[in-house]
N, C-alpha and C positions, 0 to 999 in steps of 0.2 A: 830540142834545146841542148841535149847532152853533148853534142859534138861541136858546139859553138866555139869552144876554146880547145887548143891542143892539150887536153888534160884528162885526168880520170875523175874529175869533179862531178858530184851529183848535179842534176839540173837546177835544183834550188840554189846551190852555191854559185852556179853561173848567173842565175837571175839576180841574186843578192849583189854580186860584183857589179853587174850592169846597173842596177838601181842605185847603188851607192855612188858610182862614178857619175851617173846622171844627176843625182842630187847635188854633188859637189860642183858640177858644171852649172847647174841652176843657181847655186850660191854666187858663182862668178857673174852670172847673168843679172842677179839681184844687185850686185856691186855696180855693174854697168848702168842699171836702171837708176840708182841713186845719183850716179855721176851725171846722168842726163836730166836730173831734176824730178824724176818720177818717184817721189818719196812714198806715197801711199801704196803704189804697186810693189815697190821694194819691200815695204813693211809687211804686206800680206804674203808675198812670195817667201821671204826669208823665214818668217814665223811658221808658215805652212811646212817648209822643209824641215825645220827643227822638230816640229811636232809630229810630222809623218814618220820621221826617223825613229821615234821612240818604240812603236810596236815592231818595227823591222828589227831593231836591235834586240828587244826583249824576247821575241819569238824565233828569230832567225839566227841570232848569233850567240846570245848568252847561253842557251842550252848546249850548243856545240862546244863552247869554251869550258863549261862545267864538266861535260862528259869527256872531252879529249885533252884538255890542257891541265886542268886542276890536278888530276892524278899524277902528272909528271912534274909538278912544281917543286916538290921537295928535292928530288934527286937529279933532275935534268933541266933545271931552270936556266942554265947557261946555253943550252942548245937553241939554235935559231928557231926551230919549230915551236918552242915553248916561250922563249924570250920575246920574239916579235909579236905574237898575239897578246902577250901580257902587257907589253908597252902600248900596243894598240888599245887594249882595254882601258888602261890608265888615261891615255890621251883622249879616248872616245868618251869616257865618263866626264872628263874635264870639259870637253867641247860641248857635250849635251847640256851639262849643268850651266856652263857659261851662256849657251844659247838661250836656255830658259830664263836665266837671269836678265839677259839683254831684252828679251821679250817683255818681261815684267817691268823693267825700268823704263823702256822706251814706249810701251803700249798701255801701261796701267798706272794707277796711283797707289798700288798695293805696297810698294817698297817704301819704307820710311825715308824721308829726305836725307838723313845722315848716311844711309847705305846706298844712295843712288850715285852713279858715276856721272861725270860731266863730259868726259872726252869720248864721245861715241865712236869716232873714227878709230881710235886706238883699240877699243874693245871689240869692235866689229871686225877690224883687220886681224886681230889676234884670233878671233873665232874662225875666220876664213882660213888662216894659216894652220890652226889646229885641225880643222876639218880635213884639209888636204893632207896633212901628216897622217891622220887616221886612215884616209882612203889609200894612201901609198903603203902604209903598214898592212892594211887589209889585203891589198893586191899582192904584197910580198908574202903574207900568210897563205893566201890562195895558191900562189906559186909553190911555196914550200910543201904544202899538203897535197897538191893535186897534179903538179907537173912531174912526170917520172924523172928521177935522177937529180932533182933540184935540191940544192943545199946552200947554206951560207958559209 
């Protein structure tokens, strides 16, 4: 797995990049399913993707961020290799929280009526856009850290 990409990345980082792109593509597949009227399959697919992503992020990405990015936040925050992963973290947390909120609103009655949204398309499209922004920031982070000579 280590030579899958032209980089110096550990195999786990190659795998995480592949999995995250696959999940984002599956989200687009879920969007297509709802457009075709397969609401139930759409609901299970999208919910599964959001929930499966939680342990991937917690065990595969957060420790790496804490170890490699946090120490540079104070003095080098404007450098691409610090700024891009930090923006990815902010957008990623937003996307994950929004995804969980969408699951709770669309799939349960746990959210009080006054906190429920009505415009599902708007929120789901926002989630899809955020997810892809995070994936692109993640691929940019991968490129900055593991492709020799890469910089912004």
